[in-house]
C-alpha positions in Angstrom: 1.0 11.7 18.7 0.6 8.6 20.8 0.6 5.7 18.5 -0.9 2.1 18.8 0.4 -0.1 16.1 -1.4 -3.3 15.0 0.9 -5.6 12.9 4.6 -6.2 13.4 5.6 -7.1 9.9 8.2 -5.1 8.0 6.0 -1.9 7.9 4.6 -2.2 11.4 8.0 -2.8 12.9 9.6 0.1 10.9 6.9 2.4 12.1 7.5 1.5 15.6 11.4 1.9 15.2 11.1 5.3 13.4 8.2 6.9 15.3 10.5 8.6 17.8 12.5 10.3 15.0 9.2 11.9 13.9 8.3 13.2 17.3 5.8 10.5 18.2 5.7 7.8 20.9 4.4 4.3 20.8 2.1 3.3 23.5 1.0 -0.1 22.1 2.2 -2.9 19.7 0.3 -6.0 18.7 1.1 -9.0 16.6 -1.2 -11.9 15.7 -0.8 -13.5 19.1 -0.7 -10.8 21.7 -0.1 -7.2 22.5 2.3 -5.0 24.6 1.3 -1.7 26.2 3.4 1.0 27.9 3.4 4.8 28.6 5.5 5.0 26.5 6.2 1.4 25.3 9.8 0.1 25.3 9.7 -0.6 21.6 13.2 -2.1 21.6 12.3 -4.6 24.4 9.0 -5.5 22.7 10.5 -6.2 19.4 13.4 -8.2 21.0 10.7 -10.2 22.8 9.1 -10.8 19.3 12.3 -12.1 17.9 13.0 -14.4 20.9 9.4 -15.7 21.7 7.4 -15.0 18.6 5.1 -12.4 20.3 5.5 -8.9 21.5 3.5 -9.5 24.7 0.7 -11.3 26.4 -2.0 -8.6 26.6 -5.1 -9.3 24.5 -5.8 -7.3 21.3 -8.8 -5.7 22.9 -6.6 -4.1 25.5 -4.6 -2.3 22.8 -7.7 -1.2 20.9 -9.0 0.3 24.2 -5.7 1.9 25.3 -5.1 5.6 25.5 -3.7 6.4 22.0 -4.2 9.3 19.5 -3.9 7.3 16.3 -4.1 3.6 15.5 -1.7 2.4 12.8 -3.2 -0.6 11.1 -0.4 -2.6 9.4 -1.8 -6.2 9.5 -1.6 -8.2 6.3 -4.0 -7.3 3.5 -6.9 -9.6 3.2 -9.6 -9.7 0.6 -13.4 -9.9 0.8 -14.3 -8.9 4.4 -10.9 -7.2 4.9 -10.6 -8.6 8.4 -9.2 -8.0 10.9 -8.1 -4.6 9.4 -11.6 -3.4 8.9 -12.7 -4.1 12.5 -9.5 -2.7 14.0 -9.9 0.6 12.1 -13.6 0.8 12.9 -13.1 0.2 16.6 -10.6 3.1 16.7 -12.8 5.4 14.7 -15.8 4.7 17.0 -13.6 5.9 20.0 -12.9 9.1 18.0 -9.3 8.1 17.4 -7.4 8.7 14.2 -6.6 5.7 12.0 -3.7 5.4 9.5 -3.8 2.4 7.2 -1.0 0.5 5.7 -3.3 -2.4 5.1 -4.9 -2.1 1.7 -7.9 -4.4 2.3 -10.3 -2.0 4.1 -9.9 0.8 1.6 -10.0 -1.5 -1.4 -12.8 -3.9 -0.4 -15.0 -1.9 2.1 -14.3 1.7 1.3 -17.9 3.0 1.6 -18.4 1.3 5.0 -15.1 2.6 6.3 -15.8 6.2 5.2 -19.3 6.0 6.7 -17.7 5.1 10.1 -15.1 7.9 9.7 -17.7 10.5 8.9 -19.4 9.7 12.3 -16.1 10.0 14.1 -14.0 12.9 15.4 -11.0 10.9 14.3 -9.4 11.2 10.8 -8.8 8.4 8.3 -5.6 8.4 6.3 -4.2 5.7 3.9 -1.2 7.1 1.9 0.9 4.0 2.5 -1.6 1.7 0.8 -0.6 3.0 -2.7 2.9 3.2 -4.0 4.9 2.9 -0.8 7.0 6.1 -0.3 5.4 7.8 -3.2 2.8 10.4 -2.2 0.2 9.4 -4.7 -3.0 9.6 -2.7 -1.9 12.9 -1.0 -1.2 14.4 -4.4 -4.6 13.5 -5.8 -6.2 14.9 -2.7 -4.2 18.0 -2.6 -4.8 18.6 -6.4 -8.5 17.9 -6.0 -9.9 14.5 -7.0 -12.6 16.1 -9.2 -9.7 17.6 -11.3 -8.0 14.2 -11.8 -9.2 12.3 -14.8 -7.1 9.1 -14.4 -4.1 7.7 -12.6 -1.8 5.0 -14.2 1.5 3.6 -13.4 3.8 0.7 -12.4 2.6 -0.1 -8.8 4.2 -3.4 -8.0 8.0 -3.7 -7.6 8.2 -7.5 -7.8 6.4 -7.6 -11.2 8.5 -4.8 -12.4 11.8 -6.5 -11.3 10.8 -9.6 -13.2 9.8 -7.7 -16.4 13.0 -5.6 -16.3 15.3 -8.6 -15.9 13.5 -10.5 -18.6 13.9 -7.6 -21.0 17.5 -6.8 -20.2 18.9 -10.4 -20.1 16.6 -12.4 -22.2 15.8 -14.7 -19.3 12.6 -16.7 -18.8 9.9 -15.7 -16.4 10.6 -18.8 -14.2 14.3 -18.1 -14.0 13.9 -14.4 -13.0 11.1 -15.2 -10.5 13.4 -17.7 -8.8 16.2 -15.0 -8.8 13.8 -12.5 -7.3 12.8 -14.9 -4.5 16.5 -15.6 -3.7 17.1 -11.8 -3.5 14.1 -11.3 -1.3 12.4 -9.1 -3.9 9.6 -11.7 -4.3 7.6 -13.6 -1.6 7.8 -17.3 -1.3 4.3 -17.2 -2.7 4.4 -14.3 -5.2 0.9 -14.8 -6.6 -0.6 -11.4 -5.5 2.3 -9.6 -7.2 2.6 -11.5 -10.5 -1.1 -12.1 -11.2 -1.9 -8.3 -10.9 -3.9 -8.5 -7.6 -1.6 -6.2 -5.6 -1.6 -3.5 -8.3 -5.3 -3.9 -8.8 -6.0 -3.3 -5.1 -3.9 0.0 -5.3 -5.9 0.9 -8.5 -9.2 0.4 -6.8 -8.1 2.5 -3.9 -7.3 5.5 -6.2 -10.5 4.9 -8.2 -12.4 5.1 -5.0 -11.0 8.4 -4.0 -11.9 9.7 -7.5 -15.4 8.2 -7.4 -16.2 9.4 -3.8 -15.4 13.0 -5.0 -18.0 12.5 -7.7 -20.6 11.0 -5.5 -20.3 7.5 -6.9 -20.3 4.2 -5.0 -17.0 2.6 -4.3 -15.5 -0.3 -6.3 -13.9 -3.6 -5.0 -11.3 -5.9 -6.5 -14.1 -7.8 -8.2 -14.9 -4.8 -10.3 -11.4 -4.5 -11.7 -10.3 -6.1 -15.0 -7.0 -7.9 -14.1 -4.4 -9.9 -16.0 -0.8 -10.7 -14.8 2.6 -11.6 -16.2 2.8 -15.3 -15.4 2.3 -16.4 -19.0 4.3 -13.7 -20.7 7.0 -15.3 -22.9 10.4 -13.6 -23.1 9.9 -13.6 -26.9 7.2 -10.9 -26.4 9.8 -8.6 -24.7 12.3 -9.3 -27.5 9.8 -8.4 -30.2 8.9 -5.2 -28.3 12.5 -4.2 -28.0 12.9 -4.4 -31.8 10.3 -1.7 -32.1 11.9 0.4 -29.3 9.3 -0.7 -26.8 9.2 -2.8 -23.6 6.5 -4.3 -21.4 5.4 -3.2 -17.9 2.5 -4.3 -15.7 0.4 -1.1 -15.7 -2.5 -0.3 -13.5 -5.0 2.4 -14.7 -7.6 3.9 -12.4 -10.3 6.3 -13.3 -13.8 7.2 -12.0 -15.1 4.6 -14.5 -13.0 1.7 -13.3 -9.7 -0.1 -13.0 -7.7 -2.1 -15.4 -4.4 -3.9 -14.8 -2.3 -5.9 -17.2 1.0 -6.1 -19.3 1.2 -3.1 -21.6 3.7 -2.0 -24.3 5.4 1.3 -23.4 8.3 3.2 -24.9 11.6 1.6 -24.0 13.0 5.0 -22.7 9.7 6.4 -21.8 8.5 7.5 -18.3 6.7 4.3 -17.5 9.7 2.1 -18.2 11.1 2.3 -14.7 13.4 -0.6 -13.9 14.0 -2.9 -10.9 11.7 -2.5 -8.1 11.0 1.1 -8.7 7.3 2.4 -9.0 5.9 5.3 -11.0 2.6 7.0 -10.7 1.2 9.3 -13.5 -1.7 11.6 -12.6 -3.6 13.0 -15.5 -5.4 16.3 -14.6 -8.0 18.2 -16.4 -6.0 21.5 -16.9 -2.5 21.0 -15.4 -1.5 18.1 -17.7 0.4 15.0 -16.5 2.2 14.8 -13.1 4.8 12.1 -12.7 5.8 10.7 -9.3 8.4 7.9 -8.9 10.3 6.2 -6.1 10.2 3.1 -3.8 6.9 1.4 -4.0 7.6 -1.0 -1.1 9.8 -1.8 1.7 9.5 -1.5 5.5 11.2 1.9 6.1 10.0 3.3 2.8 6.3 2.5 3.5 6.7 3.5 7.2 7.7 6.9 6.0 4.3 7.3 4.2 2.6 6.2 7.4 4.4 8.6 9.5 3.8 11.4 7.0 0.1 10.7 7.4 0.4 10.8 11.2 2.2 14.2 10.8 -0.8 15.5 8.9 -3.4 14.6 11.6 -4.8 17.3 13.9 -4.1 17.1 17.6 -6.8 15.4 19.7 
């Protein structure tokens, strides 16, 4: 596949660097200020220029969107509400009958029905495995199993929040102390609000719920439809009390055709949901096959890029 990549953060950069190992070539790369094109593109030179000058190139974004590529990888930062520029980038590619692979959660969480409508009119395919659970094949498993046979999906879907809760429980440390530690280690962003207030996990839950709802002919949800609470006000004493009863606390997202709920929940201390550190886990409850458990790295550049490139590998040739 000939790939055009929009977004040169950790995920977009990793996709560009790893594409060759998966048998694909990069023909375009764009950041927030410009784009670079090539046939194929010299990825190493473009990324070096990004490091030196702050941009991969001087071509306009429109030139990349109109370039000769097979699949657009949309890896710009997630935005809420109108989900721009991710939605427009994806729509522009689909309208040209190009495939689209999303790492950006915004378009599938906030404008799912619109995006699917554009995709249905296109000869291109839409894939978005990387929007839920990083390297964990959560969406693909639901799709392969059959969304109508999946009753609900729950799990730990944010590594930052899980790291904080794990450390609080293991060491008896306060939320503020552990959050500062996480930021120093690079596990938490300078502004970790989306992670600790439950927004990131809720977006992932909404995406899964929309897959389940679409299979049942229901309208899509958005973040506004989710019931969300975070971990910012959770005292360490709550984890200590839970431990006395053989339990611990995890930020759990739960998605079903009926809706999405996210919040701190008591789980068995040695149970499946009590993953530690930055690990994620997804539990898929099915109608006849019982519960499926998938765990692994839920974030990270190379990890999430692996999900993007797995999606690319599933696309039909143009």
